C-alpha positions, 0 to 999 in steps of 0.5 A: 510171784513178782520178780520170779522170772529169772534173766540169765546172762552169759559172759564170754571171756575173750581168748588170749591173743598171742603173736609168735615171732620165730628166729634164731636171735643170734643175737637178738638186736634192737631191730627185733625188739622194735618189730615185736613191740610194734605188733604188741602195740598196734594190733589186737595181740595181747602178747608177742612170744619170741620163739628161739629156734633150736640149733639143728644138730645136722647143720651145726654153725660155729657162729650160732650160740648154744640154745640156752644162751640165745634164750637168755639173751632174749629174756634179758632183752625183753625184761620189764615188758609184760607184752613180750615173752621168751619161749623155748617151746621148740627146744622140746620138739623134734628137729627139724622144727616145722612151724605147723607142728609147733603151732599144733603143739601150742594149740594143744597145750594152750587151748584157750589161746589164739595164736598168730604168726609174725613174719617178714615179706621174704618168708611170705613169698616162700610160704607156699613151699612150707610143710603143710602151709595150707593148714597154717593159712586156714587155721592161723592169722599171719601178720606180715612186716615189710623187708627193705628192698623186698617185694611180696609179689616177686615169687611165683605161686604166692598170689593167692596167699597174699590175698588170703583173708588170714594174711594181714600185710603191714606197710607202715612199720618202723624198720631198721636194716640191721643183721645179726651177721653184721653184729657178729662180724663187727664184734669179731673185728672189735668194732662197736655195736653198742647202739644195735643191742640193748645195754644188758644184752651187750654186757652179757655178750661181752662178759661171756666173750661171745662172737670173738672167735 
């Protein structure tokens, strides 16, 4: 019978590629947002998740806002950008939050997602000191952004890490030398920080009277 031979086609659905950007975001500022947006637009990543690090109950800092406030600031900051997402995943995990445990948890919860790490050169320099860092290196891609006045090869013991095929170092990244500690100090001293934060984040901080004391 003509046409009886059947041809089968397989369609492979590519995995959602997610970059994980960890931080205390105390508060989230335009420097964080520029980095997150850069990697969302200049890599094959579909989304960037900003993972808000929980407060360690054994290392309480008076300047660190409550977890839910920092999460809300991130949500406010990225509102309207579908490529960025705020995540409280580490709020539900044991303290201290080891990166490999967070990655393992996410892989189990989202088996069809492909997760990668975003980190600065300063973190890459000390990656060999992280808990189960070999597993991180071998199972996950790492996207590295430069730090001003930083040299990746300064730290002994990380030479092989830099050359690892899963490590992707980006040099041409728009950088701003902004620190959350400077922002907190400026707010406490009554100085303007209006161009260091998005307007909604600034308004939330002012309304809640954060960092004044």
